C-alpha positions in Angstrom: 1.5 20.0 -1.5 -0.3 21.9 -4.2 -2.3 25.1 -3.7 -4.4 26.2 -6.6 -1.8 24.9 -9.1 -2.8 23.7 -12.6 -1.1 21.1 -14.7 0.5 22.6 -17.8 -1.0 21.4 -21.1 1.6 22.7 -23.5 2.8 20.0 -25.8 6.4 21.2 -25.6 6.5 19.9 -22.0 7.4 16.4 -23.3 11.0 17.4 -22.8 10.3 19.3 -19.7 8.6 16.4 -18.0 11.6 14.1 -18.0 11.6 10.4 -18.3 12.6 7.1 -16.6 12.3 6.8 -12.9 12.4 10.5 -11.9 10.7 11.3 -8.7 10.3 15.0 -7.9 8.4 15.6 -4.6 7.8 19.0 -3.1 5.5 20.4 -0.5 4.9 23.7 -2.1 6.9 26.5 -3.6 8.0 29.2 -1.1 6.4 31.8 -3.4 3.0 30.2 -3.0 3.5 29.7 0.7 4.4 33.4 0.9 1.1 34.2 -0.8 -0.8 32.1 1.7 1.0 33.9 4.6 -0.1 37.3 3.2 -3.6 35.9 2.7 -3.7 34.9 6.4 -2.4 38.3 7.4 -5.2 40.0 5.5 -7.8 37.7 7.1 -6.4 38.5 10.6 -6.8 42.2 9.8 -10.4 41.6 8.6 -11.1 39.6 11.8 -9.8 42.4 14.0 -12.1 44.8 12.2 -15.0 42.5 12.9 -14.0 42.2 16.6 -13.8 46.0 16.9 -17.2 46.4 15.3 -18.7 43.8 17.6 -17.1 45.5 20.6 -18.5 48.9 19.6 -21.9 47.3 19.2 -21.7 45.6 22.7 -20.5 48.9 24.2 -23.5 50.7 23.0 -25.8 47.9 24.3 -24.0 48.0 27.6 -24.5 51.8 27.9 -28.2 51.4 27.1 -28.5 48.6 29.7 -26.7 50.7 32.4 -29.0 53.7 31.7 -32.2 51.6 31.9 -30.9 49.8 35.1 -30.5 53.2 36.8 -34.0 54.4 35.6 -35.7 51.1 36.7 -34.0 51.2 40.1 -35.3 54.7 40.7 -38.9 54.2 39.3 -39.5 50.9 41.0 -39.1 52.5 44.5 -42.3 54.5 44.0 -43.9 53.5 40.8 -47.1 55.6 41.2 -45.2 58.6 42.3 -42.7 58.2 39.3 -45.5 57.8 36.7 -47.5 60.6 38.3 -45.0 63.0 36.7 -46.1 63.5 33.0 -42.5 63.7 31.7 -41.7 60.3 33.2 -44.9 58.8 31.7 -44.0 60.2 28.3 -40.4 58.9 28.5 -41.7 55.4 29.4 -44.0 55.4 26.4 -41.2 56.7 24.1 -38.7 54.1 25.3 -41.1 51.2 24.8 -42.5 52.4 21.5 -39.3 53.7 19.9 -36.0 53.1 21.8 -36.5 49.4 22.5 -37.1 49.0 18.8 -33.9 50.8 18.0 -32.1 48.6 20.5 -33.6 45.5 18.9 -32.3 46.7 15.5 -28.8 47.3 17.1 -28.6 43.8 18.6 -29.8 42.2 15.4 -27.5 44.2 13.2 -24.9 42.0 11.4 -21.3 43.2 11.6 -19.9 40.0 10.0 -20.5 40.9 6.3 -17.1 42.3 5.6 -15.2 39.5 7.4 -17.3 36.6 6.0 -17.2 38.1 2.5 -13.4 38.3 2.6 -13.1 34.9 4.1 -15.3 33.4 1.4 -13.2 35.0 -1.4 -10.0 33.8 0.1 -11.1 30.3 1.0 -10.9 29.3 -2.7 -7.1 29.6 -2.4 -6.8 27.7 0.9 -5.0 24.4 1.1 -7.1 21.2 1.0 -7.1 18.1 3.1 -4.8 16.6 0.5 -2.4 19.5 0.9 -2.4 19.1 4.7 -1.7 15.4 4.4 1.1 16.2 1.9 2.7 18.6 4.3 2.5 16.0 7.1 4.1 13.4 4.9 6.9 15.9 4.0 7.6 16.2 7.7 7.8 12.4 8.0 10.2 12.3 5.1 12.4 14.9 6.7 12.3 13.0 10.0 13.5 9.8 8.3 16.1 11.4 6.0 17.8 13.6 8.7 17.1 11.1 11.6 15.3 13.7 13.6 13.4 12.7 16.8 9.8 13.9 17.2 10.8 16.2 20.1 13.4 18.0 17.9 10.7 18.8 15.3 7.8 19.5 17.6 9.8 21.9 19.8 11.3 23.7 16.8 14.9 22.7 17.7 16.0 22.9 14.0 18.7 25.1 12.5 17.3 28.6 12.1 13.8 27.8 13.0 11.3 27.9 15.9 7.8 26.3 15.8 5.3 24.5 17.9 3.6 21.5 16.3 0.4 19.4 16.6 2.0 16.0 17.2 -1.4 14.3 17.5 -2.5 15.4 14.1 0.7 14.1 12.5 0.3 10.8 14.3 -3.2 10.5 13.1 -2.1 11.0 9.5 0.6 8.4 9.9 -2.0 6.0 11.4 -4.4 6.5 8.4 -1.5 5.4 6.2 -1.0 2.3 8.3 2.4 3.7 9.3 2.5 2.5 12.9 6.2 3.4 13.3 5.6 7.1 12.8 2.2 6.9 14.7 4.1 5.7 17.8 6.7 8.4 17.5 4.3 11.3 17.2 1.7 10.0 19.7 4.5 9.4 22.2 5.5 13.0 21.7 1.9 14.2 22.1 1.6 12.3 25.3 4.9 13.8 26.6 3.7 17.3 25.9 0.4 16.7 27.6 2.2 15.3 30.7 4.4 18.4 30.7 1.3 20.5 31.2 0.8 21.8 27.6 -2.7 23.2 27.2 -4.8 21.3 24.7 -8.3 20.1 24.0 -6.9 16.7 23.6 -7.1 14.1 26.4 -4.5 11.5 27.3 -6.9 8.6 26.9 -7.3 9.2 23.1 -3.5 9.4 22.7 -2.9 6.3 24.8 -5.4 4.4 22.7 -3.6 5.2 19.4 -0.2 4.6 21.1 -1.0 1.2 22.5 -2.5 -0.1 19.3 0.4 1.2 17.1 2.9 -0.5 19.4 1.0 -3.7 19.3 0.9 -3.6 15.5 4.7 -3.5 15.6 4.8 -6.7 17.6 5.7 -5.3 21.0 2.8 -6.7 23.1 4.5 -6.1 26.5 4.8 -2.3 25.9 1.3 -2.2 24.4 0.0 -3.8 27.6 1.7 -1.2 29.7 0.2 1.7 27.8 -3.2 -0.1 27.9 -2.9 -0.2 31.7 -2.1 3.5 31.9 -5.2 4.1 29.7 -7.4 2.1 32.1 -6.1 4.0 35.1 -7.5 7.2 33.5 -10.7 5.6 32.2 -11.5 2.3 33.9 -14.7 1.9 31.7 -12.9 2.1 28.4 -14.4 -0.9 26.6 -11.8 -1.3 23.9 -8.9 -1.1 26.4 -10.6 -3.6 28.7 -10.8 -6.1 25.8 -7.2 -5.3 24.7 -5.9 -5.9 28.2 -7.3 -9.4 28.3 -6.1 -10.2 24.8 -2.5 -8.8 25.4 -2.2 -10.8 28.7 -3.4 -13.9 26.9 -0.8 -13.4 24.1 2.0 -12.8 26.6 1.1 -15.9 28.6 1.0 -17.9 25.3 4.5 -16.6 24.3 5.9 -17.4 27.7 4.5 -21.0 27.6 5.8 -21.5 24.0 9.3 -20.3 25.1 9.3 -22.7 28.0 8.2 -25.6 25.9 10.8 -24.8 23.3 13.6 -24.6 26.0 12.4 -27.9 27.5 12.4 -29.6 24.1 15.9 -28.4 23.3 17.1 -29.6 26.7 15.7 -33.0 26.1 17.4 -33.2 22.7 20.7 -32.3 24.4 21.2 -29.0 22.6 23.3 -26.2 24.2 21.0 -23.4 25.1 23.7 -21.0 26.4 23.9 -17.7 24.6 26.6 -17.6 21.9 28.8 -14.5 21.5 27.6 -12.3 18.7 30.2 -11.9 16.0 31.1 -8.3 15.2 29.3 -7.0 12.2 31.3 -6.5 9.1 31.3 -3.2 7.3 29.0 -3.4 4.3 30.7 -2.4 1.1 29.3 0.7 -0.5 28.0 -1.1 -3.6 25.9 -3.3 -1.4 24.2 -0.5 0.5 20.7 0.2 -0.8 20.5 3.4 -2.8 17.9 5.0 -0.5 20.2 4.5 2.5 23.2 6.0 0.6 21.0 8.9 -0.5 19.8 9.7 3.0 23.3 9.3 4.4 24.7 11.9 1.9 21.8 14.3 2.7 22.9 14.2 6.3 26.6 14.8 5.4 27.6 11.2 6.0 28.6 8.5 3.6 31.6 8.2 1.3 34.5 10.6 1.6 37.0 11.1 -1.2 40.5 9.7 -0.4 43.2 12.4 0.4 45.0 11.4 -2.8 42.0 12.1 -4.9 41.2 15.2 -2.9 44.7 16.6 -3.6 43.9 16.5 -7.4 41.0 18.9 -7.1 41.8 22.5 -7.7 40.3 26.0 -7.9 41.3 28.3 -10.7 40.4 31.4 -12.8 38.8 30.1 -16.0 38.3 31.7 -19.4 37.4 28.5 -21.4 40.4 28.6 -23.8 40.6 32.4 -24.0 36.9 33.0 -24.8 36.8 36.8 -25.6 34.1 37.4 -23.0 36.4 36.1 -20.2 40.0 36.9 -21.2 40.1 40.1 -19.2 37.7 38.9 -16.5 38.0 35.2 -16.0 35.5 33.4 -13.7 36.2 31.5 -10.5 36.0 27.7 -11.0 36.5 25.0 -8.5 36.5 21.2 -8.8 33.8 19.5 -6.7 34.3 15.9 -7.7 36.5 13.9 -10.0 34.5 11.0 -11.3 32.0 12.1 -12.6 33.8 15.4 -13.1 31.7 18.1 -11.4 32.8 21.8 -11.4 31.3 24.8 -9.6 31.4 28.3 -10.9 31.5 31.0 -8.2 29.8 34.4 -8.4 28.4 33.4 -11.8 25.0 35.0 -11.5 24.3 38.4 -9.9 21.6 39.2 -7.3 19.9 41.4 -9.8 19.7 38.5 -12.3 18.5 36.0 -9.7 15.7 38.4 -8.6 14.7 38.9 -12.2 14.5 35.1 -12.9 12.4 34.6 -9.7 10.1 37.5 -10.6 9.5 36.1 -14.1 9.0 32.5 -12.8 6.8 33.1 -9.7 3.4 33.7 -11.5 4.1 30.8 -13.9 5.0 28.1 -11.4 2.9 25.1 -12.3 2.6 21.5 -11.4 4.8 19.4 -13.7 3.4 16.9 -16.1 4.9 13.6 -17.3 4.8 11.8 -20.6 2.6 8.7 -20.3 4.4 5.9 -22.4 1.0 4.1 -22.8 -1.2 6.9 -24.0 1.5 9.3 -25.3 -0.3 12.1 -23.5 0.9 14.5 -20.8 -0.4 13.8 -17.4 0.2 14.5 -13.7 1.6 11.7 -11.6 2.0 11.1 -7.8 5.6 10.2 -8.3 6.5 13.6 -9.7 4.8 16.5 -8.0 6.8 19.7 -8.6 6.5 23.4 -9.2 8.5 24.7 -12.0 8.5 27.4 -14.7 10.2 27.7 -18.1 11.8 30.9 -19.3 13.0 31.6 -22.9 15.4 34.2 -24.2 12.6 35.8 -26.2 10.8 36.8 -23.0 13.5 38.9 -21.5 17.0 40.0 -22.7 18.4 38.9 -19.3 17.5 35.3 -19.9 19.2 35.4 -23.3 22.3 36.9 -21.6 22.3 34.0 -19.0 22.0 31.4 -21.8 24.9 33.0 -23.7 27.0 32.9 -20.5 26.4 29.1 -20.2 27.4 28.7 -23.9 30.6 30.8 -23.4 31.7 28.9 -20.4 30.8 25.3 -21.5 31.6 25.8 -25.1 28.4 24.0 -26.0 25.7 25.0 -28.4 22.5 26.4 -26.7 20.2 26.4 -29.8 19.2 22.8 -29.2 19.1 23.1 -25.4 15.9 23.1 -23.4 14.6 26.4 -22.0 15.8 27.6 -18.6 13.8 25.7 -16.0 13.2 27.4 -12.7 12.2 25.4 -9.6 11.3 26.4 -6.1 11.5 23.8 -3.3 9.6 24.5 -0.1 10.3 22.7 3.2 10.4 19.0 2.5 10.8 19.5 -1.2 13.0 16.9 -2.9 13.9 15.3 -6.2 14.6 11.6 -5.7 17.5 9.8 -7.4 17.3 9.9 -11.2 19.3 10.4 -14.4 19.0 13.5 -16.5 19.7 11.6 -19.7 17.0 9.4 -21.2 17.4 5.6 -21.3 14.0 4.3 -22.3 12.9 3.7 -25.9 10.1 6.3 -25.7 12.5 9.1 -24.8 14.9 8.1 -27.6 12.1 8.2 -30.2 11.0 11.6 -29.0 14.6 12.9 -29.2 14.9 11.5 -32.7 11.7 13.2 -33.8 12.7 16.6 -32.3 16.2 16.3 -33.7 18.0 17.4 -30.5 19.4 14.1 -29.2 19.8 13.1 -25.6 20.7 15.4 -22.7 24.5 15.6 -23.0 25.1 17.9 -20.0 23.4 19.7 -17.0 24.0 23.2 -15.8 22.5 24.0 -12.4 22.3 27.5 -10.8 21.8 27.9 -7.1 19.7 31.0 -6.5 19.4 30.9 -2.8 21.2 29.6 0.3 19.4 27.0 2.3 19.4 27.1 6.1 19.5 23.3 6.4 19.3 20.4 3.9 18.8 20.7 0.1 22.1 19.3 -1.1 22.5 17.8 -4.6 23.9 14.3 -4.0 25.2 11.5 -6.2 24.5 8.2 -4.3 26.5 5.9 -6.5 29.8 7.8 -6.1 29.2 9.5 -2.7 29.4 13.1 -3.9 27.4 15.9 -2.2 27.2 19.4 -3.6 25.7 22.0 -1.2 23.6 25.0 -2.3 25.6 28.3 -2.4 23.7 31.3 -3.7 25.2 32.8 -6.8 27.0 29.7 -7.9 26.4 27.0 -10.6 27.5 23.4 -11.0 28.1 21.7 -14.3 28.6 18.0 -15.4 28.3 15.8 -18.5 25.6 13.2 -18.5 27.0 11.4 -21.5 30.4 10.1 -22.4 31.9 11.5 -25.7 30.8 8.1 -27.2 27.2 9.1 -26.6 26.7 6.4 -23.9 25.1 7.5 -20.6 27.3 8.0 -17.6 25.5 6.0 -14.9 27.6 7.6 -12.2 25.7 10.8 -12.7 22.6 9.5 -11.1 21.7 12.2 -8.6 19.1 13.6 -6.3 18.1 16.8 -4.5 17.8 16.3 -0.8 14.7 17.5 1.1 14.9 21.1 2.3 14.9 20.8 6.1 14.7 24.6 6.9 14.3 27.5 4.5 13.6 27.3 0.8 15.6 26.6 -2.3 15.6 28.3 -5.6 17.4 26.7 -8.5 17.4 27.0 -12.3 18.9 24.5 -14.7 19.7 24.2 -18.3 19.6 20.8 -19.9 21.9 20.8 -22.9 21.4 18.3 -25.8 23.6 16.4 -28.2 22.7 18.0 -31.5 25.0 20.9 -32.4 27.8 19.6 -30.3 29.4 17.5 -33.0 32.4 19.9 -33.5 32.3 21.3 -30.0 32.6 17.9 -28.2 33.7 15.3 -30.8 32.5 11.8 -30.2 34.8 8.9 -29.2 34.9 5.3 -30.2 35.7 4.3 -26.6 32.4 3.7 -24.7 33.6 5.3 -21.5 35.6 8.2 -22.9 
């Protein structure tokens, strides 16, 4: 989802854009969603002011009507006697000549100016149809990844959250994408809520129409027929349903006849038609499970678990990186997260003050990411990578320089050739699909050669917020899952000392289910590390 976000045109973004098969999807940054929330609050205040002005106007009109009603009732009893009094005659003339004109002006007066003006100004920042569709698709993504049923989402039965949801609209968006599976789920939930007495302008006939067709498209003609019959009970003259009823009945009869003919044919050929016992399914080895399935399993906290023996080799410790002067007296807390690839987490490594400063600097600069087009050589936006990120340099604020130095002191790696600190904010549904941080394609290697910085040797990732649900960093190939923990950072090498890429570091950021996720990362490059991390002749060392 993008809300008034522009693509960055800075040529330096070639490195920032990333390469290969990266997919970075995000509904919207929480900072921008917060702005929209305050915009709506401002509009509600403006709307209330308009209502108050209208009520005041109507109250004045009502008072005038009540006064005239009383005068008319008295005068009409004896019109000649009433008008025989000169004062009454004068007041009648005055009312008709002056006061009714004033009343006309009052009734015609426009109290909408302030509200409409404010609404017009704010509408330029409103989400578009594309944004709404993007938000809906993010919910479908969450539903699939975390195996949530429609009722769980629609009733707000999520960790730390409460909401009501328009199931029908989500079903319609799925239908427009020819996604009949999700159409059925959400239309069924909409029907359930209508049957439970939920107030809505929606009628059951419309929902049943979508529901029966989406079920038919999935090949379940019998169920489609049942919903069509329910529809016709509510609207016997529904032409499409009447036609579908005949068609479904014909198809079911044809299927029944084909089955009977098939059974008869097998009987004549002497084949055994008795049902055979189904063999128990064998457990599928991890390397044969599709990556998408492994990724979603890890996001749900399922999947591979480290063996107790391997687990026993993981430790936590106080760490000073070979007596680095900055940390001899105050070593940092370090713990092992995974052994192969080796992933470590640093605890309490960035303060609340520093995190607030990083967010403050990044918020106004969050932009939609661009990618390097290998055909044109130009930076462009792409549907497969829609993200909000900002880049901060040490020249902008001394605190950024201090954070960069901390990474250098703890990793022992040169920061001069590293990329700037990238800050990213994931809203609900935000994710970064499986990818490598190091470059593999020829275009990337040519760029790295020209810039003289080499490939991305390592990744440092700060977690700058806790996440109520979802948002883990997972490594599908090896089964590792690292969960966000505010104030910590994780670190791993993307390349072996030989310079070859470590393919076990393929990783992804799981969709944020509830809450929002702030991270910042530092991609460290090869050049400058020659004496800090000597190369090896062994490809995997």
